[in-house]
Each structure stands twice: as structure tokens, then as C-alpha cells.
N, C-alpha and C positions, 0 to 999 in steps of 0.2 A: 324301641326298647332303649332306655337310657340306663347305663350302669356307671359306677365310678371306675376310674382307672385303678386297677389293683396296685400298681406301683406307687401311685400318688397316695392311695389310701394307706398303704403300709408306711411310706416314708414321711408323709405329712400329718398323719393323724395317729395311727397305731404306735409307731416307734416313739415319737415324742412323749406320748402319754405314758407308755411303759417305762421309758427312761426317767421321767419325772417321778413316777411312783416307786422307783427303784425295783421294778419288776421286769426289766427287759432281759430277754434272751431270744436267740433266733427261734427256738421251738415255740416260745410264747407268742411272738409276733406272727409267726406262720399260722399258729392255731387260731388266733383272732382273725387273721385274713381269711382263713378257710371257713371260719364260722360265719363271717359276713357273706362270703361267696355262697354258702349253703342257705343261710337263713333269709337273705334278702336279695338274692341274685346280684351280689356285689353292689349293694346300695340302691337297687331299683325301687325297693319298697321300704317305706318308713313306718307303715302301719300294716299289720297283718290283715289280709282280706278274710273276713269272717271270724276273726279271733282278736284276742286282747294284746298280742305282742307288739312291741314298739321299737323303733329305731332300726339301724342297719344290722344290728345283731339280734333283732326280734326277741327282746327280753320281755317277759310278761310282767305287768305291774306288781303282781303278788311276789314274784322273785325279787324284783327291785326292792320292794319294801322289806322283805325278809332279810336281804343283805344288810340294809340299814339297821333293822331292829335286832337281829340276832348275831350279826358279825361285826359290823362297824361300830356298834355301841360299845364293844369291848376292845376296839383298836382306835383310840382317839387320834393318834398321830397319822394314821392312814386316812381317817375321816377328814382331817384338816387338809391333807394333800388333795384328796378327792374334791373337796369343796372349792379348790382353786379352779377346777375345770367346769364348775357349774355356773352358767350365766345367770340363772334365776335363783341363786342361793338365798334362802330366806323368804322367797316370794310364793312359796307353796306350790311350785310347779311339779315337784315330785317326779314320778316316772315319765310324765309327759315330756320332760326335758330331753329324753333320749331321742325324740322324734327329730328335733332340729339341731341338736348339739352332738355331733359325732365324737367329739373328744370325750364328753361325759359318758356317752354310750360305750365307747371303747374301754374306758376305765371301769365301768360297771361290769362289762363282760369279763375283763381280766380278773376282777375281784371275785366274780362268781367262780371262775376256775381256781382261784387261789384257795378257796374253801375245800378243795379236793386234796386229799393227802397224797395221792399218786402223782408221780412226776409226769410232766408233759413229754410224750414221745417226740423224738426228733426226725421221724419219717412219716410220710403221708398216710400210709395205711394205719399206723398206730394213732395218729392224730384223728383220723376219721372215726376209729373205734372209741377214742377218748371223748370226742364231741358227742357221739351217740349215747354213750353211757352217762356222761356227766352234764351235758347241756340239753340235748334233745330228750333223753331218757327213754326207757322202754315204752312209755306211754305216747311218745311223739311219733309222728308219721314219717319222719325223715329216716333215711337209711345210710349205712356206711358207703354203699355204692354211689348214692346221690352226692354225698359229700365229695368223694373222689372225682366223680364226673364234673361237678361244679368247679372244683379246683382246676381241673384240666381245661374246662370251658373258659374260665376267666383268667387264670394265671398261666396256663400252659403246662408243659411237661417239666420245665425247670423250676428252680426256686428263685425268687426275686432277690 
């Protein structure tokens, strides 16, 4: 089993993207790290087995496209910033870019959460519930307990 080192994922991918997008906060970076731990076993999977989700944050192509069509279309400054993280900008790669471009996948994950009016909680249990409600949704198979267990499994009991 190969997983990304959570400290490197946070410091080398998540944090620089969030800072560049002017969306950095400790709760935001921990939420993205927790999302990757839960959704892809901290980077083990870049394509959902038996499903459409892509990248280490396992975002579905329909969600990716909805973000571009319904949210980013109304936020051109954010769209320009996001395009700096796209390696295949203009080449029609679309959601498939999240498979091999963790920077872009992290940016899309954060923008997905940005569309939520509720503030990101700053504690693990709150983030697990936030992830379940706004990312995995009631239709998803993931649970709050799985999220917390995967955080403990990959990150440990402390915060990076």
C-alpha cells in the first residue's frame, strides 16, 4: 500500500495552493488533508474503484464541471488564479487533470468547500461532520467515524 506522506501533502501541495488562492487557514488546510485521507487513503487512489471520482480528493467530474459552470463563471479573478495551477489549461483535459495534478485537485477541493456558507470548524469532529455534510453528502457511503479514523491512521492524534 502506497500513500502520500501527510506532512508533505500538506506543506508542499495543499498549503501553497491555498496561500496562492488567498484561501489559507489552518482549518482549511486540515480539512483538505482530512478529505484526502478519507477519500483516497491519503493519495493511494487517483481514480475511484467502480465510480467516477478522480484525484486524491476523489471529486466527481460532474462536481468539477458544476464548479466551473455555476461558480467560477461568476468569479473571474478566482478562475484566473485557478488556471495557473492547471497544466493542461486550454487543452480540454477538464476533470481528468485532477488525476495527475494534485495542485489543481487541491484547488478544486477548496473551491468546492468555498461554496458552502458555513465556516470550516477548527476541530476534528467538526471537520468530519462538515466533510460528510458538504463533500460526501447524505448520499455518500462515507461516515464521520471513517473520516476521524482515517485522520488518526494517516496523520496521528496530533495536528501537523
